[in-house]
C-alpha positions in Angstrom: -42.7 82.4 211.4 -39.8 84.1 213.0 -38.1 80.7 213.2 -38.0 80.2 209.5 -34.2 80.0 209.6 -34.8 76.7 211.4 -37.2 75.3 208.9 -35.6 71.9 208.5 -33.5 72.1 211.7 -36.2 72.7 214.3 -35.1 69.6 216.1 -32.2 71.8 217.4 -34.6 73.3 219.9 -33.9 70.3 222.0 -30.5 71.7 222.9 -31.9 74.7 224.7 -30.2 75.3 228.0 -32.2 75.4 231.3 -32.3 79.2 231.3 -33.7 79.5 227.7 -37.4 80.0 227.1 -39.2 79.5 223.8 -42.4 81.4 223.0 -44.2 79.9 220.0 -46.9 82.1 218.6 -49.6 80.2 216.8 -51.5 82.3 214.3 -54.6 81.6 212.3 -53.9 80.4 208.8 -56.1 83.0 207.1 -53.9 85.9 208.2 -50.6 84.0 207.7 -51.4 82.6 204.3 -52.6 86.1 203.2 -49.3 87.6 204.3 -47.2 84.9 202.8 -48.9 85.4 199.4 -49.3 89.2 199.3 -46.6 90.5 201.6 -43.6 88.1 201.3 -41.1 88.1 198.5 -41.6 85.1 196.2 -38.2 83.7 197.3 -39.2 83.6 200.9 -42.3 81.7 200.2 -40.5 79.3 197.9 -37.8 78.8 200.5 -40.3 78.0 203.2 -42.2 75.6 201.0 -39.0 73.9 199.8 -37.7 73.5 203.4 -40.9 72.4 205.1 -42.9 70.6 202.4 -41.1 69.4 199.3 -38.2 67.8 201.1 -40.7 65.9 203.3 -42.9 64.7 200.5 -42.9 61.1 199.5 -41.7 60.3 196.0 -45.3 59.4 195.1 -46.8 62.7 196.1 -43.9 64.7 194.7 -44.3 63.0 191.3 -48.0 64.1 191.1 -47.2 67.8 191.4 -47.9 69.6 188.1 -44.3 70.4 187.3 -42.7 72.5 185.9 -45.0 75.1 187.2 -45.9 73.3 190.4 -48.6 74.4 192.8 -49.8 78.0 192.9 -48.3 80.4 195.4 -51.5 80.2 197.3 -51.3 76.4 197.5 -47.6 76.6 198.5 -48.5 79.0 201.3 -51.3 76.8 202.6 -49.0 73.7 202.6 -46.1 75.6 204.1 -48.3 77.0 206.8 -49.5 73.5 207.7 -46.0 72.0 207.7 -44.4 74.8 209.7 -47.2 75.1 212.2 -47.2 71.3 212.8 -43.6 71.6 214.0 -44.8 72.7 217.4 -46.1 69.2 218.0 -42.6 67.8 217.7 -41.0 70.8 219.5 -43.3 70.2 222.4 -41.8 66.8 222.8 -38.3 68.1 222.6 -38.5 71.1 225.0 -39.4 70.8 228.7 -42.9 72.2 229.4 -41.4 74.8 231.8 -39.4 76.2 228.9 -42.1 76.4 226.3 -45.1 78.7 226.1 -47.5 78.4 223.1 -49.9 81.3 222.7 -52.5 82.2 220.1 -51.8 85.4 218.3 -55.5 86.3 217.9 -56.0 86.0 221.7 -52.9 88.1 222.3 -54.3 90.8 220.0 -57.7 90.7 221.5 -56.4 90.9 225.1 -52.8 92.2 225.0 -52.5 93.1 228.7 -53.3 89.5 229.8 -51.2 87.8 227.3 -48.2 90.1 227.4 -48.3 89.8 231.2 -48.2 86.0 230.8 -45.3 86.2 228.3 -43.2 88.5 230.4 -43.8 86.4 233.5 -42.8 83.3 231.6 -39.5 84.9 230.4 -38.8 86.4 233.8 -38.9 90.1 232.8 -41.1 92.9 234.1 -44.1 93.8 232.1 -45.1 97.4 231.5 -48.7 98.1 230.4 -47.4 100.5 227.7 -46.1 97.5 225.8 -49.7 96.6 224.8 -50.0 99.8 222.7 -47.7 98.3 220.1 -50.2 95.6 219.3 -52.3 96.4 216.2 -55.8 94.8 216.1 -56.2 95.4 212.3 -54.0 92.4 211.6 -56.9 90.1 212.4 -59.0 91.4 209.4 -57.0 89.8 206.6 -59.3 86.8 206.1 -62.0 89.2 204.9 -59.8 90.1 202.0 -59.6 86.6 200.7 -61.7 85.2 197.9 -64.2 82.3 198.6 -61.9 79.9 196.7 -58.9 80.9 198.7 -60.8 80.6 202.0 -61.8 77.2 200.9 -58.2 76.2 200.2 -57.1 77.4 203.6 -60.0 75.6 205.3 -59.0 72.3 203.5 -55.2 72.5 203.7 -54.1 74.7 206.6 -57.0 75.0 209.1 -56.9 71.3 210.3 -53.3 71.7 211.5 -54.2 75.0 213.2 -57.2 73.5 215.0 -55.0 70.5 216.1 -52.3 72.9 217.4 -54.9 75.0 219.3 -55.5 72.0 221.5 -52.1 72.3 223.1 -52.6 75.9 224.4 
């Protein structure tokens, strides 16, 4: 989510000039939601949730939220993941195909030489095999740290969006 500063303004990607390239990294919801809940500051999660979810909710759905407490941090992370990840569907229509590369983070971690080679070719820069040494495979193991209930929430709220977005790779 390195584009979080564009949460509600992601439509601005349509103004990329011809020489700009956008690499969108799609990451599995289990790892992302885990990081959002356990590694992010509460402000960052609330900001992402507010920008991507609450503002877009209809009045009916918003009125059913259990305020003043609202959804749990975990539910916010799942909803925010789904909303933020789904933005690539719109961005894909805004940015010419020759300027957009969507990759799966898990595939990158499993085979860094192949994917880094593709990324560097896409951006028009030389790739050096030493770059792959910076990729850490242990980041794929976060799902195992989640409770069954949390995995179930991710499966219900966030995973459908992830699966839909994987189709555009």
